[in-house]
C-alpha positions in Angstrom: -9.4 15.3 -10.8 -6.0 13.9 -11.0 -4.6 16.2 -8.6 -7.1 15.7 -5.8 -6.3 11.6 -6.3 -2.7 12.3 -6.0 -3.2 14.5 -2.7 -5.4 11.7 -1.6 -2.7 9.1 -2.0 -0.2 11.4 -0.3 -2.4 11.6 2.6 -3.1 8.0 3.0 0.7 7.1 2.9 1.2 9.8 5.5 -1.6 8.4 7.6 0.2 4.8 7.1 3.3 6.2 8.7 2.0 8.6 11.3 -1.3 7.2 12.3 -4.2 9.6 11.6 -4.9 12.7 9.1 -7.8 14.8 8.9 -9.5 14.2 5.7 -12.9 15.7 6.3 -11.7 18.2 3.5 -11.7 15.5 0.9 -15.1 14.3 1.9 -13.9 11.1 3.4 -12.1 9.6 6.8 -9.3 7.5 6.5 -11.6 4.7 8.5 -13.4 4.3 5.3 -10.5 3.4 3.4 -9.8 -0.2 2.9 -6.5 -1.7 3.2 -5.2 -3.4 0.0 -3.5 -6.8 1.4 -3.1 -8.6 -2.1 -4.2 -10.0 -5.2 -4.5 -12.8 -7.2 -4.7 -14.2 -10.8 -4.2 -13.0 -14.4 -5.0 -10.0 -16.2 -8.3 -11.1 -17.2 -9.5 -12.3 -14.0 -7.7 -10.4 -11.1 -9.2 -10.5 -7.7 -8.0 -8.1 -5.1 -8.2 -8.6 -1.3 -9.0 -5.5 0.5 -9.3 -5.3 4.4 -12.2 -3.1 6.3 -10.3 -1.5 9.2 -11.9 -0.8 12.6 -11.1 2.5 14.2 -8.3 0.7 16.7 -6.5 -0.5 13.5 -7.8 -4.3 13.8 -9.2 -6.0 10.7 -12.8 -6.1 10.7 -13.1 -8.1 7.9 -11.4 -9.2 4.5 -13.3 -9.1 0.9 -12.2 -10.4 -2.6 -13.3 -7.9 -5.0 -12.8 -7.7 -9.0 -12.6 -4.8 -11.0 -16.4 -2.9 -11.3 -17.4 -4.3 -7.7 -18.0 -2.3 -4.6 -16.4 -2.2 -1.4 -18.1 0.0 1.4 -19.0 3.4 -0.4 -16.0 2.8 -3.2 -16.0 0.8 -6.3 -13.1 -0.8 -7.4 -12.3 0.8 -11.0 -8.5 0.0 -12.2 -5.4 -1.5 -11.1 -1.9 -0.6 -12.2 0.4 -3.9 -11.9 3.4 -2.1 -12.2 3.0 0.3 -9.3 0.7 -2.2 -7.3 -1.8 0.4 -7.3 -5.8 -0.1 -6.9 -8.0 2.9 -8.0 -11.2 3.6 -6.0 -14.0 5.9 -6.8 -17.0 7.0 -4.8 -20.4 7.5 -6.2 -20.0 11.2 -5.8 -17.0 11.2 -8.1 -14.4 11.2 -5.8 -11.1 9.1 -6.8 -8.5 7.8 -4.6 -5.4 5.4 -5.1 -4.3 3.1 -2.5 -1.1 0.8 -2.9 -0.1 -2.6 -1.7 0.4 -2.6 1.9 4.0 -3.1 3.3 4.8 -4.2 6.9 4.2 -0.7 8.4 0.7 -0.8 7.8 -0.3 -4.5 8.4 -2.7 -5.1 11.1 -5.2 -7.7 12.6 -4.7 -11.2 13.8 -1.4 -11.7 12.3 1.8 -10.1 13.6 4.0 -7.9 11.2 5.4 -10.5 8.9 9.3 -9.8 9.7 10.1 -13.7 9.7 9.7 -16.5 7.3 7.2 -18.2 9.5 4.9 -15.0 9.8 5.3 -14.3 6.1 4.2 -17.8 5.4 1.4 -17.6 7.8 0.1 -14.3 6.2 0.1 -16.0 3.0 -1.7 -19.0 3.7 -4.2 -17.0 5.5 -5.2 -15.4 2.1 -5.4 -18.4 0.3 -7.8 -19.5 3.3 -10.0 -16.2 3.0 -10.0 -16.7 -0.6 -11.4 -20.2 -0.7 -13.8 -19.1 2.4 -15.2 -16.3 0.2 -15.5 -19.0 -2.8 -17.3 -21.5 -0.9 -19.8 -19.3 1.1 -20.7 -17.6 -2.6 -21.6 -21.2 -3.8 -22.0 -23.7 -0.7 -24.3 -25.7 -2.6 -22.0 -26.8 -5.3 -19.3 -29.6 -4.9 -16.2 -30.0 -7.2 -13.2 -32.5 -7.4 -10.0 -30.7 -7.5 -6.7 -32.4 -8.8 -8.6 -35.8 -9.8 -6.6 -38.5 -10.9 -5.9 -38.1 -14.6 -6.8 -41.4 -15.5 -10.4 -40.7 -15.1 -9.8 -38.1 -18.0 -10.9 -39.4 -21.4 -7.9 -40.0 -23.3 -7.9 -37.6 -26.1 -8.4 -34.7 -23.6 -5.8 -36.2 -21.2 -3.3 -36.0 -23.9 -3.9 -32.3 -24.8 -3.9 -31.7 -21.0 -0.9 -32.8 -20.3 1.1 -31.2 -23.3 -0.4 -27.7 -22.0 0.5 -28.5 -18.5 4.1 -29.3 -19.3 4.5 -26.4 -21.4 2.9 -24.0 -18.5 5.2 -25.4 -16.0 8.1 -24.4 -18.0 7.0 -20.7 -18.0 6.5 -21.4 -14.1 2.8 -21.6 -14.1 0.3 -24.1 -13.1 -2.6 -26.0 -14.8 -5.0 -27.6 -12.3 -7.7 -29.9 -13.5 -11.2 -30.1 -11.6 -14.1 -32.4 -12.3 -17.8 -31.3 -11.5 -20.6 -33.4 -10.6 -22.1 -34.0 -14.2 -19.0 -35.3 -15.4 -17.4 -32.0 -17.0 -13.7 -31.6 -16.6 -12.2 -27.9 -16.6 -8.8 -26.6 -15.9 -7.5 -23.4 -14.2 -4.2 -21.5 -14.9 -2.2 -20.0 -11.9 1.2 -18.0 -11.9 3.7 -16.8 -9.3 1.0 -15.6 -7.1 3.6 -15.4 -4.3 5.2 -12.2 -6.0 1.6 -10.4 -5.6 1.8 -10.5 -1.9 2.9 -7.0 -0.1 6.7 -6.6 0.0 7.2 -7.4 3.7 5.5 -10.6 3.2 7.3 -11.9 -0.1 10.7 -10.8 0.5 10.5 -12.8 3.7 9.7 -16.2 1.9 11.9 -19.0 1.0 12.0 -20.7 -2.6 10.3 -23.8 -0.7 7.8 -21.4 0.7 7.1 -19.8 -2.7 6.5 -23.1 -4.2 4.3 -24.4 -1.4 2.0 -20.9 -1.8 1.9 -21.3 -5.4 0.8 -24.6 -5.4 -2.0 -23.9 -2.7 -3.4 -21.0 -4.7 -3.3 -23.2 -8.0 -5.6 -25.6 -6.1 -7.6 -22.8 -4.6 -8.2 -21.0 -8.0 -9.1 -24.3 -9.6 -11.9 -24.7 -6.6 -13.2 -21.0 -6.9 -13.6 -21.4 -10.7 -15.3 -24.6 -10.9 -17.7 -23.5 -7.9 -18.4 -20.6 -10.3 -19.5 -23.0 -13.2 -23.5 -23.0 -13.2 -24.8 -26.5 -13.1 -25.6 -28.1 -16.7 -29.3 -27.3 -17.2 -31.5 -30.7 -17.2 -33.4 -31.5 -20.5 -37.1 -32.2 -20.0 -38.4 -35.0 -21.8 -41.4 -33.8 -23.9 
């Protein structure tokens, strides 16, 4: 199985450069294989953005998936952060590995991000698609991200500020949120810009990276908050 997976990786890499390879003998077509556009989060809650590609090479749709979730005929089964490789598995047991895309295989509504402006636009578009997916999943839930800390209970505020300062020294962000029922929460986000494709991240300025990381921090806080179920109402007997 490992040798088959390695062969598929080679075929997919070749197709990225040459355009098309006949993969019928391997049991699938390249048009079925999603493109790996980026990822976000920590080791415990990593999310991956995968793009479904039209036959003409245009991006049909971007979907955010976790380990264990499916996209098309494939299930996301593993991620190697050092190699930036995602393992996909089909129901018949076929496995393949796809790598975080570089500029040669980026396609869709954005130009190949070889300039700072295009790289920044690509990164912000990913954040927008992430937020859109989170809002579509729980459209009925409303949350407040980055509310005034003065609204937070004093004891909790003191702990929050200390944690926030500690994390910032490590290049991380601690973003608070407030649910409609009065519950407070927080989300941790790090250097998400470094998880973008090489052709994107290498063309960002330090100012761009900070802007993108701050935007990711807010987006992840909203997504986390929206995913928290409302508090059950107690019925008086």
